Legacy VTK file of the C-alpha trace (Angstrom):
# vtk DataFile Version 3.0
C-alpha trace
ASCII
DATASET POLYDATA
POINTS 211 float
44.821 10.259 37.898
44.889 9.186 41.518
48.223 8.169 42.994
49.587 7.803 39.445
46.709 5.535 38.484
44.030 6.293 35.898
40.542 5.950 37.351
37.576 5.710 34.940
34.218 5.251 36.587
32.178 5.042 33.374
33.082 1.479 32.382
31.353 1.427 28.923
34.138 3.664 27.531
37.104 2.181 29.393
38.392 0.351 26.295
38.164 3.479 24.094
39.671 6.162 26.330
43.238 7.379 26.839
44.556 10.014 29.250
47.683 12.087 28.534
49.059 13.028 31.936
51.621 15.483 30.514
48.955 17.920 29.305
45.813 16.654 31.027
44.085 15.577 27.806
41.468 12.853 27.715
40.949 11.223 24.302
37.891 9.156 23.443
38.265 6.957 20.350
35.573 5.661 17.989
32.926 8.002 19.305
29.242 7.187 18.898
25.998 8.998 19.593
25.566 7.165 22.916
28.753 8.853 24.168
26.847 12.142 24.420
26.301 13.327 27.965
27.941 15.076 30.909
31.550 14.211 31.745
32.820 15.019 35.234
36.456 15.691 36.149
37.413 15.483 39.813
40.720 16.917 41.080
42.654 15.618 44.115
45.857 16.779 45.780
48.875 14.579 46.447
47.279 13.332 49.669
44.175 12.194 47.824
41.964 14.960 49.165
39.346 16.256 46.710
40.098 19.747 45.454
37.004 20.247 43.287
35.274 19.065 40.168
34.443 20.343 36.695
31.774 19.159 34.308
31.675 19.091 30.527
28.576 18.501 28.406
29.532 16.554 25.283
27.365 16.252 22.161
28.182 13.701 19.457
26.576 14.576 16.115
26.693 12.712 12.789
27.648 14.813 9.732
25.179 15.174 6.880
25.544 12.745 3.986
25.555 13.672 0.301
21.966 14.719 -0.549
19.804 13.121 -3.228
17.028 14.807 -5.226
13.789 13.233 -6.433
10.891 14.921 -8.253
7.294 14.080 -9.114
4.784 15.874 -11.342
1.454 16.656 -9.684
-1.870 17.749 -11.129
-2.268 21.260 -12.569
1.385 21.320 -13.643
2.943 21.508 -10.161
6.084 19.581 -9.180
6.969 18.016 -5.821
10.722 17.884 -5.106
12.336 16.079 -2.158
15.917 16.374 -0.882
17.054 13.455 1.286
20.150 13.281 3.481
21.245 11.501 6.638
22.715 13.255 9.641
21.821 14.957 12.918
20.132 18.352 13.009
19.969 18.728 9.231
18.725 22.020 7.796
17.742 22.590 4.151
17.752 25.593 1.837
16.728 25.928 -1.823
17.773 28.088 -4.762
16.544 28.267 -8.360
18.997 29.634 -10.938
21.177 30.934 -8.106
18.376 32.864 -6.372
16.696 31.972 -3.107
13.538 30.090 -3.964
10.493 32.094 -2.938
7.890 31.051 -5.513
7.051 27.864 -3.632
4.582 26.612 -1.105
5.129 24.232 1.806
4.344 20.567 1.377
1.446 19.005 3.253
3.712 17.466 5.911
5.591 20.785 6.403
8.991 19.119 6.059
11.690 21.570 5.007
13.335 18.944 2.792
10.235 18.799 0.547
8.871 21.666 -1.551
6.158 22.058 -4.185
7.052 24.149 -7.217
4.276 26.105 -8.849
3.360 25.615 -12.493
5.810 26.949 -15.083
8.982 27.075 -12.952
12.129 25.691 -14.590
15.903 26.003 -14.411
18.765 24.851 -12.197
17.358 23.786 -8.803
19.843 23.428 -5.916
19.263 21.876 -2.495
21.794 22.615 0.261
21.819 20.590 3.472
23.930 21.465 6.515
24.421 20.880 10.207
27.051 21.956 12.748
29.654 19.625 11.246
29.288 19.629 7.482
27.358 21.034 4.528
26.764 19.706 1.013
24.558 20.516 -1.967
23.121 18.943 -5.103
21.706 20.518 -8.274
19.274 19.312 -10.930
17.964 20.811 -14.150
14.161 20.818 -14.035
11.591 21.449 -16.762
7.940 22.483 -16.332
5.416 19.707 -15.822
2.462 19.399 -18.221
-0.845 20.893 -17.144
-2.390 17.456 -16.656
-0.328 14.637 -15.266
0.437 11.539 -17.343
-1.485 9.525 -14.778
-4.663 11.438 -15.631
-4.109 10.735 -19.328
-3.833 7.028 -18.596
-7.053 7.139 -16.594
-8.885 8.888 -19.436
-7.554 6.327 -21.925
-8.753 3.449 -19.734
-12.228 4.990 -19.459
-12.369 5.480 -23.258
-11.348 1.869 -23.914
-13.913 0.587 -21.414
-16.702 2.640 -22.991
-15.693 1.423 -26.461
-15.812 -2.228 -25.359
-19.186 -1.758 -23.664
-20.663 0.026 -26.704
-19.319 -2.649 -29.073
-20.762 -5.432 -26.942
-24.141 -3.715 -26.832
-24.237 -3.233 -30.619
-23.260 -6.867 -31.182
-25.974 -8.024 -28.794
-28.607 -5.877 -30.525
-27.521 -7.164 -33.950
-27.670 -10.800 -32.870
-31.089 -10.293 -31.277
-32.462 -8.655 -34.426
-31.018 -11.419 -36.629
-32.526 -14.123 -34.440
-35.967 -12.487 -34.549
-35.785 -12.029 -38.343
-34.786 -15.661 -38.897
-37.609 -16.848 -36.665
-40.105 -14.704 -38.616
-38.896 -16.084 -41.968
-39.075 -19.617 -40.611
-42.657 -19.093 -39.527
-43.614 -17.624 -42.915
-42.031 -20.529 -44.811
-44.138 -23.029 -42.892
-41.351 -24.772 -41.075
-38.824 -24.753 -43.929
-35.604 -22.727 -44.392
-35.023 -20.971 -47.707
-31.400 -20.521 -48.712
-31.538 -17.621 -51.188
-27.848 -17.917 -52.102
-28.096 -21.540 -53.230
-31.662 -21.299 -54.529
-32.523 -24.538 -52.745
-35.468 -25.080 -50.395
-34.096 -27.238 -47.600
-36.484 -28.852 -45.192
-35.189 -28.599 -41.648
-38.209 -30.012 -39.861
-40.308 -28.497 -37.212
-38.598 -26.388 -34.519
-38.870 -27.608 -30.968
-40.644 -25.161 -28.761
-39.478 -24.456 -25.211
LINES 1 212
211 0 1 2 3 4 5 6 7 8 9 10 11 12 13 14 15 16 17 18 19 20 21 22 23 24 25 26 27 28 29 30 31 32 33 34 35 36 37 38 39 40 41 42 43 44 45 46 47 48 49 50 51 52 53 54 55 56 57 58 59 60 61 62 63 64 65 66 67 68 69 70 71 72 73 74 75 76 77 78 79 80 81 82 83 84 85 86 87 88 89 90 91 92 93 94 95 96 97 98 99 100 101 102 103 104 105 106 107 108 109 110 111 112 113 114 115 116 117 118 119 120 121 122 123 124 125 126 127 128 129 130 131 132 133 134 135 136 137 138 139 140 141 142 143 144 145 146 147 148 149 150 151 152 153 154 155 156 157 158 159 160 161 162 163 164 165 166 167 168 169 170 171 172 173 174 175 176 177 178 179 180 181 182 183 184 185 186 187 188 189 190 191 192 193 194 195 196 197 198 199 200 201 202 203 204 205 206 207 208 209 210
């Protein structure tokens, strides 16, 4: 206040700020992350002469949101579990059946919100996320993954089907080739005539055209 008038030099907040002269409180409404920074208070006497100043560093942080868990079975029976949450400065911790999870290894990207469970682990898995403002947790009952992932089974099935089709096609081709050669041999032996053994009738087809 200067001569009973409120002076705000930072114009971007002028419509969201209120000063209580009775107790010297400055209130900033509808805060946002861009409001973070250093705020400076300058003091003047009744004659308007500066008496000093005082600075305040303000940090605006968003609280963590309710976390969500997702899991994925990997090869060799391992399981990848991710815990996702929004917020500033989030930190994650994990427990399995109420005990701090130690039988894990870090994920390839080294993110603390993602862990890889070794083969055979099961039970009640809990992820807790926190920052300076709020903390929250989520739990999920997990079961061991199979030794070989379902994806591998599908790949093996596709290879088996492909080999079966290829083998069947080859056998059909060999059979047709053998039949064609046998018919040609019988035709040559019969002197240009076809003999239908089922009907018992010798049917003259004429001479075959040669290529």
